[in-house]
C-alpha positions in Angstrom: 53.5 -134.1 55.1 49.5 -132.5 54.9 48.3 -136.4 54.9 45.9 -137.0 57.0 46.3 -141.0 58.5 43.3 -143.6 58.4 43.2 -143.5 62.6 42.0 -139.1 61.4 39.7 -140.5 59.1 37.7 -143.7 60.8 37.5 -141.3 64.4 36.1 -138.4 62.1 33.7 -141.0 60.3 33.0 -142.3 64.0 31.7 -139.5 65.4 30.1 -138.2 62.4 28.0 -141.0 62.4 27.4 -141.6 66.6 25.9 -137.4 66.3 23.5 -138.4 63.6 22.5 -141.0 65.2 22.0 -139.7 68.9 20.2 -136.8 66.3 18.1 -139.7 64.5 17.1 -141.4 67.7 16.1 -137.7 69.4 13.9 -136.6 66.6 12.0 -140.1 66.1 11.4 -140.2 69.8 10.1 -136.4 69.5 8.5 -137.2 66.8 6.6 -140.6 68.4 5.9 -138.3 71.5 4.1 -135.9 69.6 2.5 -137.8 67.2 3.9 -136.6 64.2 5.1 -138.6 60.9 7.8 -138.7 60.0 9.5 -136.8 56.9 10.1 -138.9 53.8 12.4 -137.1 52.3 14.9 -135.1 53.4 16.1 -132.8 50.3 12.5 -132.4 48.2 9.6 -132.9 51.6 7.7 -129.6 50.6 4.8 -128.7 52.3 2.9 -126.8 49.1 3.8 -125.4 46.7 5.2 -122.0 48.1 7.2 -123.6 51.0 8.9 -125.1 47.8 9.6 -121.6 45.4 11.1 -119.8 49.3 13.2 -123.0 49.1 14.4 -122.9 46.2 14.6 -118.7 45.9 16.9 -119.4 49.7 18.9 -122.0 47.7 19.6 -119.3 45.1 20.5 -117.1 47.1 23.1 -119.2 49.3 24.4 -119.7 46.1 25.0 -116.4 44.8 26.4 -115.5 48.2 29.3 -118.1 48.0 29.5 -117.7 44.6 30.2 -113.8 45.6 32.3 -115.2 48.9 35.0 -116.7 46.5 34.8 -113.4 43.6 35.8 -111.5 47.2 37.8 -113.4 48.2 40.5 -112.8 45.4 40.2 -109.4 46.2 39.8 -108.6 50.4 40.9 -110.8 52.9 37.0 -111.5 53.5 38.3 -114.2 56.2 40.5 -111.2 57.9 37.0 -109.0 57.9 34.5 -111.1 59.0 33.8 -114.6 60.7 29.8 -114.4 59.1 31.0 -114.4 55.5 32.7 -118.1 56.0 31.3 -120.3 53.9 30.4 -122.7 56.7 28.6 -120.3 58.8 26.5 -119.9 55.6 26.1 -123.3 55.0 24.6 -123.7 58.3 22.7 -120.9 58.5 20.8 -121.8 55.2 19.9 -125.0 56.9 18.3 -123.5 60.0 16.8 -121.1 57.6 15.2 -123.5 55.5 13.8 -125.8 58.6 12.6 -123.0 59.7 10.6 -121.2 57.1 9.5 -125.3 56.8 8.3 -125.2 60.1 5.7 -121.2 59.9 5.1 -123.4 56.4 3.7 -126.6 59.2 2.4 -123.9 61.4 0.6 -122.3 58.9 -0.4 -124.7 56.6 -0.6 -128.6 57.8 -3.8 -130.1 59.9 -1.4 -131.8 62.8 -0.7 -128.7 64.5 2.4 -130.8 66.3 4.0 -130.8 63.1 6.0 -127.4 63.9 6.6 -128.1 67.7 8.3 -130.8 66.4 10.5 -129.4 63.2 11.3 -126.0 65.6 12.3 -128.7 68.4 14.7 -130.7 66.2 15.9 -127.2 65.3 16.9 -126.5 69.0 18.9 -129.9 69.8 20.7 -129.4 66.4 21.8 -125.8 67.2 22.2 -127.8 70.5 24.7 -130.1 69.3 26.4 -127.4 67.0 27.2 -125.0 70.0 28.6 -128.7 71.9 31.1 -129.7 69.1 32.0 -125.9 69.5 32.7 -125.4 72.4 34.1 -128.9 72.7 36.3 -128.7 70.2 34.5 -131.4 68.4 35.1 -134.0 71.7 38.9 -132.6 71.9 38.7 -133.9 68.1 41.9 -132.1 66.6 40.7 -130.0 64.0 44.2 -127.4 63.4 44.2 -127.9 59.7 40.0 -126.7 59.5 39.2 -123.0 61.0 35.5 -122.2 61.4 
């Protein structure tokens, strides 16, 4: 009854891979154009110890907010009240907040002044891709089972 066919998963995988490849190509061209080194690792690439502490605090806050959402959702119909409380929105907001924090730390502490510009432009590309996915309904892909 709720089984999603193989073609659904293959199409979804293809679209996600395509979007990631486009984002990586744009990112590598941008970093080459601005003469900025590519990041070593996406998860643990901190500018300094202050950046590491701020990033960990943001991630802990995210976990607390999501757990609070789960508890409150048992007693109150949060989904009907505010779309901002949805976990997907909170996750996207956390990603953007951590990346803009990275851009601020790069602006303040990194010697190459183009590093923060590359991070900000990458974030704007990411926001544009998310907006494009939203307004095109994931390029016509049916997501009736998934509510943003």
